[in-house]
C-alpha positions in Angstrom: 42.3 -16.9 -15.8 43.0 -18.3 -19.3 43.8 -22.0 -19.7 45.9 -23.4 -22.6 44.4 -25.8 -25.1 46.6 -28.6 -23.8 45.4 -28.1 -20.2 41.7 -28.1 -21.3 42.2 -31.2 -23.4 43.9 -33.0 -20.6 41.2 -32.0 -18.1 38.3 -33.1 -20.2 40.0 -36.3 -21.3 40.3 -37.3 -17.6 36.7 -36.4 -16.6 35.5 -39.7 -18.1 38.0 -41.5 -15.8 36.6 -39.7 -12.7 33.0 -40.3 -13.7 33.7 -44.0 -14.3 35.7 -44.3 -11.0 32.8 -42.6 -9.1 30.2 -44.9 -10.7 32.2 -48.0 -9.9 32.9 -46.8 -6.4 29.3 -46.1 -5.6 28.2 -49.4 -6.8 30.9 -51.2 -5.0 30.2 -49.4 -1.7 26.5 -50.0 -2.1 26.9 -53.7 -2.7 29.4 -54.0 0.2 26.8 -52.5 2.4 24.1 -54.7 1.0 21.9 -51.8 0.1 19.6 -51.0 -2.8 20.0 -47.9 -4.9 16.9 -46.6 -3.2 18.4 -47.2 0.2 21.6 -45.2 -0.7 19.5 -42.4 -2.2 17.5 -42.2 1.0 20.6 -42.1 3.2 22.1 -39.4 1.0 18.9 -37.4 0.8 19.0 -37.4 -3.0 16.4 -38.7 -5.4 16.6 -42.3 -6.5 16.8 -41.2 -10.2 19.7 -38.9 -9.4 21.6 -41.7 -7.6 20.8 -44.2 -10.3 22.3 -41.9 -13.0 25.4 -41.3 -10.8 26.0 -45.0 -10.3 25.4 -45.7 -14.0 27.9 -43.0 -14.9 25.4 -41.1 -17.0 25.8 -37.9 -14.9 28.8 -36.1 -16.3 28.8 -33.0 -14.0 28.6 -34.2 -10.4 27.9 -31.3 -8.0 30.1 -31.1 -4.9 27.0 -31.1 -2.8 25.9 -34.5 -4.2 29.4 -35.9 -3.7 29.4 -34.6 -0.1 25.9 -36.0 0.6 27.0 -39.4 -0.8 30.2 -39.4 1.2 28.3 -38.5 4.4 25.8 -41.3 3.7 28.6 -43.8 3.6 30.4 -42.1 6.5 33.3 -41.3 4.3 35.1 -38.1 3.3 34.3 -36.9 -0.2 37.8 -37.6 -1.6 37.4 -41.3 -0.5 34.7 -41.8 -3.1 37.3 -41.3 -5.8 40.2 -42.9 -3.9 41.4 -46.0 -5.7 41.7 -48.2 -2.6 38.4 -49.1 -1.0 38.0 -48.0 2.6 36.3 -50.4 4.8 32.7 -49.5 5.7 32.6 -48.6 9.4 30.8 -50.8 11.9 28.7 -47.7 12.9 27.6 -47.3 9.3 26.7 -51.0 9.0 24.7 -50.9 12.2 22.9 -47.7 11.1 21.9 -49.2 7.8 20.7 -52.4 9.1 17.1 -51.3 8.7 17.4 -49.7 5.3 16.3 -51.3 2.0 18.5 -54.3 1.4 19.4 -56.1 -1.8 17.4 -59.3 -2.3 
């Protein structure tokens, strides 16, 4: 499959938007849950440094597996991490994370 220059330009110009949206979303969800970055990384079974780079927006190519692990950690669907309206964190998630590292 060959893509036209216009499509490629459009695609890459919007990647920054998605990286920024994901970074903002992760931080917002984490703060809403009252968790530390380490706590979210632990829930998602990813390294703290990897999570930190995702939340800071430094990671430009996010793997689907990372997105799926983060979504599962927050008990969301992967698409909800990029969805503009914030879903409410479920009571089950909040109960489960009650013993994880909290923000001080």
